[in-house]
DRENPA-3360 file (N, C-alpha, C; in nm, 2 decimals, always signed):
BEGIN
1 = MAKFDLHN = +1.16/+2.15/+1.70/+1.06/+2.06/+1.64/+0.92/+2.10/+1.69 ~ +0.83/+2.13/+1.60/+0.70/+2.16/+1.64/+0.63/+2.05/+1.70 ~ +0.54/+2.07/+1.80/+0.47/+1.97/+1.87/+0.40/+1.87/+1.78 ~ +0.33/+1.92/+1.68/+0.25/+1.83/+1.60/+0.30/+1.82/+1.46 ~ +0.43/+1.82/+1.44/+0.50/+1.81/+1.31/+0.51/+1.67/+1.26 ~ +0.42/+1.63/+1.18/+0.42/+1.51/+1.10/+0.49/+1.53/+0.97 ~ +0.47/+1.65/+0.91/+0.51/+1.69/+0.78/+0.66/+1.67/+0.75 ~ +0.74/+1.70/+0.85/+0.89/+1.69/+0.83/+0.94/+1.55/+0.86;
9 = HINPKRGI = +0.86/+1.46/+0.90/+0.90/+1.33/+0.94/+0.85/+1.21/+0.85 ~ +0.78/+1.24/+0.75/+0.72/+1.14/+0.66/+0.76/+1.17/+0.51 ~ +0.76/+1.06/+0.44/+0.78/+1.07/+0.29/+0.68/+0.98/+0.22 ~ +0.58/+1.05/+0.16/+0.48/+0.97/+0.08/+0.54/+0.93/-0.05 ~ +0.51/+0.81/-0.10/+0.55/+0.76/-0.23/+0.43/+0.70/-0.30 ~ +0.44/+0.71/-0.43/+0.33/+0.65/-0.52/+0.33/+0.50/-0.50 ~ +0.21/+0.45/-0.47/+0.20/+0.30/-0.46/+0.12/+0.25/-0.58 ~ +0.00/+0.29/-0.59/-0.08/+0.25/-0.71/-0.14/+0.38/-0.76;
17 = SPVAAAQT = -0.11/+0.41/-0.88/-0.16/+0.54/-0.94/-0.31/+0.53/-0.97 ~ -0.38/+0.65/-0.94/-0.52/+0.65/-0.98/-0.53/+0.66/-1.13 ~ -0.63/+0.60/-1.19/-0.64/+0.59/-1.34/-0.78/+0.63/-1.38 ~ -0.79/+0.69/-1.50/-0.92/+0.73/-1.55/-1.01/+0.61/-1.59 ~ -0.95/+0.50/-1.65/-1.02/+0.38/-1.68/-0.99/+0.28/-1.57 ~ -1.09/+0.25/-1.49/-1.07/+0.16/-1.37/-1.06/+0.02/-1.40 ~ -1.02/-0.06/-1.31/-1.01/-0.21/-1.32/-1.14/-0.26/-1.35 ~ -1.15/-0.35/-1.45/-1.28/-0.41/-1.49/-1.28/-0.56/-1.50;
25 = DNTAIVSQ = -1.17/-0.62/-1.44/-1.16/-0.77/-1.45/-1.09/-0.81/-1.32 ~ -1.04/-0.93/-1.32/-0.97/-0.99/-1.20/-0.82/-0.98/-1.21 ~ -0.77/-0.89/-1.29/-0.62/-0.88/-1.30/-0.57/-0.82/-1.17 ~ -0.46/-0.87/-1.12/-0.41/-0.82/-0.99/-0.35/-0.68/-1.01 ~ -0.37/-0.60/-0.91/-0.32/-0.46/-0.90/-0.20/-0.46/-0.82 ~ -0.08/-0.44/-0.87/+0.05/-0.45/-0.80/+0.11/-0.31/-0.78 ~ +0.14/-0.29/-0.65/+0.20/-0.16/-0.62/+0.34/-0.14/-0.67 ~ +0.39/-0.02/-0.66/+0.53/+0.01/-0.68/+0.60/-0.06/-0.56;
33 = IVDTLGYG = +0.72/-0.10/-0.58/+0.81/-0.15/-0.48/+0.87/-0.04/-0.40 ~ +0.85/-0.04/-0.27/+0.91/+0.07/-0.19/+1.04/+0.03/-0.13 ~ +1.13/+0.12/-0.13/+1.26/+0.10/-0.06/+1.25/+0.17/+0.08 ~ +1.27/+0.09/+0.18/+1.25/+0.14/+0.32/+1.38/+0.19/+0.38 ~ +1.49/+0.19/+0.30/+1.62/+0.23/+0.36/+1.61/+0.38/+0.41 ~ +1.65/+0.40/+0.53/+1.65/+0.54/+0.58/+1.52/+0.57/+0.66 ~ +1.43/+0.47/+0.67/+1.31/+0.50/+0.74/+1.28/+0.39/+0.85 ~ +1.22/+0.43/+0.96/+1.19/+0.34/+1.07/+1.05/+0.28/+1.06;
41 = SVEFLILT = +0.97/+0.33/+0.97/+0.83/+0.28/+0.96/+0.78/+0.29/+0.82 ~ +0.69/+0.20/+0.79/+0.63/+0.20/+0.65/+0.48/+0.16/+0.66 ~ +0.40/+0.23/+0.60/+0.25/+0.20/+0.60/+0.21/+0.21/+0.45 ~ +0.11/+0.12/+0.41/+0.05/+0.13/+0.28/-0.09/+0.17/+0.30 ~ -0.14/+0.27/+0.23/-0.27/+0.32/+0.24/-0.34/+0.29/+0.11 ~ -0.46/+0.22/+0.12/-0.54/+0.19/+0.00/-0.66/+0.27/+0.00 ~ -0.68/+0.34/-0.12/-0.79/+0.43/-0.13/-0.89/+0.37/-0.23 ~ -1.01/+0.35/-0.20/-1.11/+0.30/-0.29/-1.20/+0.42/-0.34;
49 = GSLADADA = -1.24/+0.41/-0.46/-1.34/+0.50/-0.52/-1.47/+0.42/-0.54 ~ -1.53/+0.43/-0.65/-1.64/+0.35/-0.68/-1.60/+0.21/-0.71 ~ -1.67/+0.11/-0.65/-1.65/-0.03/-0.67/-1.79/-0.08/-0.72 ~ -1.80/-0.09/-0.86/-1.93/-0.11/-0.92/-1.99/-0.25/-0.91 ~ -1.90/-0.35/-0.91/-1.95/-0.49/-0.92/-2.02/-0.53/-0.79 ~ -2.13/-0.59/-0.79/-2.22/-0.62/-0.67/-2.17/-0.75/-0.59 ~ -2.06/-0.82/-0.64/-2.02/-0.93/-0.56/-1.86/-0.94/-0.56 ~ -1.79/-0.84/-0.60/-1.65/-0.84/-0.61/-1.58/-0.84/-0.47;
57 = TFTVLVEH = -1.47/-0.91/-0.46/-1.39/-0.90/-0.34/-1.25/-0.86/-0.38 ~ -1.17/-0.80/-0.29/-1.04/-0.76/-0.32/-0.94/-0.80/-0.21 ~ -0.86/-0.89/-0.24/-0.77/-0.95/-0.13/-0.63/-0.89/-0.14 ~ -0.58/-0.85/-0.03/-0.45/-0.78/-0.02/-0.34/-0.88/+0.02 ~ -0.23/-0.87/-0.04/-0.11/-0.95/-0.01/+0.01/-0.86/+0.00 ~ +0.09/-0.88/+0.11/+0.21/-0.80/+0.13/+0.33/-0.90/+0.10 ~ +0.43/-0.85/+0.03/+0.55/-0.92/+0.01/+0.67/-0.84/+0.04 ~ +0.78/-0.90/+0.08/+0.90/-0.83/+0.11/+1.02/-0.91/+0.07;
65 = GDQSNLSD = +1.14/-0.84/+0.06/+1.26/-0.91/+0.02/+1.38/-0.81/+0.02 ~ +1.49/-0.87/-0.01/+1.62/-0.78/-0.01/+1.66/-0.74/-0.14 ~ +1.60/-0.80/-0.25/+1.64/-0.76/-0.39/+1.55/-0.65/-0.43 ~ +1.60/-0.55/-0.50/+1.53/-0.43/-0.54/+1.41/-0.46/-0.64 ~ +1.42/-0.57/-0.71/+1.31/-0.61/-0.80/+1.22/-0.72/-0.73 ~ +1.25/-0.75/-0.61/+1.17/-0.85/-0.53/+1.17/-0.98/-0.60 ~ +1.28/-1.02/-0.66/+1.29/-1.15/-0.72/+1.30/-1.26/-0.60 ~ +1.32/-1.21/-0.48/+1.32/-1.30/-0.36/+1.20/-1.28/-0.28;
73 = AATPSAGE = +1.09/-1.23/-0.34/+0.97/-1.20/-0.26/+0.92/-1.31/-0.18 ~ +0.88/-1.28/-0.06/+0.82/-1.37/+0.03/+0.71/-1.30/+0.11 ~ +0.62/-1.38/+0.17/+0.51/-1.32/+0.25/+0.57/-1.30/+0.39 ~ +0.55/-1.18/+0.45/+0.60/-1.16/+0.58/+0.51/-1.24/+0.68 ~ +0.57/-1.27/+0.80/+0.50/-1.33/+0.90/+0.40/-1.23/+0.96 ~ +0.30/-1.28/+1.04/+0.21/-1.20/+1.10/+0.27/-1.09/+1.19 ~ +0.38/-1.13/+1.26/+0.45/-1.04/+1.35/+0.53/-0.93/+1.27 ~ +0.54/-0.94/+1.14/+0.61/-0.84/+1.06/+0.51/-0.74/+1.00;
81 = LLGTAALA = +0.38/-0.76/+1.03/+0.28/-0.67/+0.98/+0.21/-0.60/+1.10 ~ +0.17/-0.47/+1.07/+0.08/-0.40/+1.17/-0.06/-0.41/+1.10 ~ -0.16/-0.47/+1.17/-0.28/-0.50/+1.11/-0.27/-0.63/+1.04 ~ -0.36/-0.67/+0.96/-0.36/-0.79/+0.88/-0.40/-0.77/+0.74 ~ -0.36/-0.86/+0.65/-0.40/-0.85/+0.51/-0.55/-0.86/+0.50 ~ -0.61/-0.94/+0.59/-0.76/-0.95/+0.59/-0.83/-0.82/+0.62 ~ -0.77/-0.74/+0.72/-0.83/-0.61/+0.75/-0.81/-0.51/+0.65 ~ -0.70/-0.52/+0.56/-0.68/-0.43/+0.45/-0.75/-0.47/+0.33;
89 = SFTFADDD = -0.81/-0.59/+0.32/-0.88/-0.63/+0.21/-1.02/-0.57/+0.21 ~ -1.09/-0.57/+0.10/-1.22/-0.51/+0.10/-1.32/-0.57/+0.00 ~ -1.44/-0.52/-0.01/-1.54/-0.58/-0.10/-1.61/-0.47/-0.18 ~ -1.70/-0.51/-0.26/-1.77/-0.41/-0.35/-1.85/-0.31/-0.26 ~ -1.88/-0.34/-0.14/-1.95/-0.25/-0.05/-1.87/-0.14/+0.01 ~ -1.74/-0.14/-0.01/-1.65/-0.05/+0.05/-1.61/+0.07/-0.04 ~ -1.70/+0.13/-0.11/-1.68/+0.25/-0.19/-1.63/+0.37/-0.10 ~ -1.53/+0.44/-0.16/-1.48/+0.57/-0.09/-1.43/+0.55/+0.05;
97 = KVFKIGYV = -1.35/+0.45/+0.07/-1.29/+0.42/+0.20/-1.14/+0.41/+0.19 ~ -1.08/+0.42/+0.30/-0.93/+0.40/+0.31/-0.90/+0.29/+0.40 ~ -0.81/+0.20/+0.36/-0.76/+0.09/+0.43/-0.61/+0.10/+0.45 ~ -0.55/+0.03/+0.55/-0.41/+0.05/+0.58/-0.35/-0.08/+0.63 ~ -0.22/-0.10/+0.60/-0.15/-0.21/+0.65/+0.00/-0.16/+0.67 ~ +0.05/-0.19/+0.79/+0.19/-0.15/+0.82/+0.29/-0.27/+0.81 ~ +0.41/-0.23/+0.78/+0.52/-0.33/+0.77/+0.63/-0.30/+0.87 ~ +0.67/-0.39/+0.96/+0.77/-0.37/+1.06/+0.88/-0.48/+1.05;
105 = GSKRYVRV = +0.89/-0.55/+0.94/+0.99/-0.65/+0.92/+1.13/-0.59/+0.89 ~ +1.23/-0.68/+0.87/+1.36/-0.63/+0.85/+1.41/-0.63/+0.70 ~ +1.32/-0.67/+0.61/+1.36/-0.66/+0.47/+1.36/-0.52/+0.42 ~ +1.44/-0.49/+0.31/+1.45/-0.36/+0.26/+1.34/-0.32/+0.17 ~ +1.29/-0.41/+0.09/+1.19/-0.38/-0.01/+1.05/-0.44/+0.02 ~ +0.95/-0.37/-0.02/+0.81/-0.42/+0.01/+0.72/-0.38/-0.10 ~ +0.62/-0.46/-0.13/+0.51/-0.43/-0.22/+0.38/-0.49/-0.18 ~ +0.28/-0.44/-0.23/+0.14/-0.49/-0.20/+0.07/-0.53/-0.33;
113 = TITPANNT = +0.00/-0.64/-0.33/-0.08/-0.68/-0.45/-0.22/-0.69/-0.40 ~ -0.31/-0.63/-0.48/-0.46/-0.64/-0.45/-0.52/-0.73/-0.56 ~ -0.57/-0.84/-0.53/-0.63/-0.93/-0.63/-0.78/-0.93/-0.62 ~ -0.84/-0.88/-0.73/-0.99/-0.89/-0.73/-1.04/-1.03/-0.77 ~ -1.16/-1.06/-0.72/-1.23/-1.18/-0.76/-1.38/-1.14/-0.79 ~ -1.44/-1.21/-0.89/-1.57/-1.18/-0.93/-1.60/-1.04/-0.97 ~ -1.49/-0.97/-1.02/-1.51/-0.83/-1.06/-1.53/-0.82/-1.21 ~ -1.64/-0.76/-1.25/-1.67/-0.73/-1.39/-1.71/-0.59/-1.41;
121 = GNACVAGV = -1.72/-0.51/-1.30/-1.75/-0.37/-1.30/-1.63/-0.28/-1.28 ~ -1.65/-0.15/-1.29/-1.54/-0.06/-1.26/-1.50/-0.07/-1.11 ~ -1.37/-0.07/-1.09/-1.32/-0.07/-0.95/-1.20/+0.03/-0.95 ~ -1.23/+0.14/-0.89/-1.13/+0.25/-0.88/-1.05/+0.23/-0.75 ~ -0.92/+0.20/-0.76/-0.84/+0.18/-0.64/-0.71/+0.25/-0.67 ~ -0.66/+0.32/-0.56/-0.52/+0.38/-0.56/-0.45/+0.35/-0.43 ~ -0.32/+0.37/-0.43/-0.25/+0.34/-0.31/-0.13/+0.43/-0.29 ~ -0.09/+0.46/-0.16/+0.02/+0.54/-0.12/+0.10/+0.47/-0.02;
129 = WLLGHAVL = +0.23/+0.48/-0.04/+0.33/+0.43/+0.06/+0.35/+0.55/+0.15 ~ +0.36/+0.53/+0.28/+0.39/+0.64/+0.37/+0.51/+0.59/+0.46 ~ +0.62/+0.65/+0.43/+0.75/+0.62/+0.50/+0.76/+0.72/+0.61 ~ +0.79/+0.67/+0.73/+0.80/+0.75/+0.85/+0.93/+0.73/+0.93 ~ +0.94/+0.81/+1.03/+1.06/+0.80/+1.12/+1.19/+0.81/+1.04 ~ +1.20/+0.91/+0.96/+1.31/+0.93/+0.87/+1.44/+0.95/+0.95 ~ +1.55/+0.88/+0.90/+1.68/+0.90/+0.96/+1.73/+1.04/+0.94 ~ +1.71/+1.09/+0.82/+1.75/+1.23/+0.79/+1.62/+1.32/+0.79;
137 = QPTSNPPA = +1.62/+1.42/+0.88/+1.50/+1.51/+0.89/+1.55/+1.65/+0.87 ~ +1.47/+1.74/+0.82/+1.34/+1.71/+0.77/+1.34/+1.64/+0.64 ~ +1.23/+1.57/+0.61/+1.22/+1.51/+0.48/+1.19/+1.62/+0.37 ~ +1.23/+1.59/+0.25/+1.22/+1.69/+0.14/+1.07/+1.72/+0.10 ~ +1.05/+1.84/+0.06/+0.92/+1.88/+0.01/+0.93/+1.97/-0.12 ~ +0.89/+1.92/-0.24/+0.80/+1.80/-0.25/+0.88/+1.68/-0.22 ~ +0.81/+1.57/-0.19/+0.88/+1.44/-0.16/+0.97/+1.39/-0.28 ~ +1.08/+1.33/-0.24/+1.17/+1.28/-0.34/+1.14/+1.14/-0.38;
% end
């Protein structure tokens, strides 16, 4: 194993796809549900582009559960998160930044919802799940 080998130990997954036409209202942006089976760590990365509205806020919510469709979704306790939802949330002033929140709970499935408030302008937001500490290594490339 190479000293600085992160490449073979992570598996990135699509969370929130970048889109040509950005969010222009207060509709919640819901990530893909990630399956954590076979991984010892999971992080969600939020990437912002241009956030045009001058008073918009974007609140992050993490949910977890044991059902693949998250029909049993619940909010993790503070001890099941690395960082906080408040630190992962952002405002109109956070153009071109990256935010993160980690999950260390025992549930198999996780998703993130970003809910805008006061948003009437374009809001470009994307997200990536980063699964780490894979049980089976090296992880595949391109990611599966």
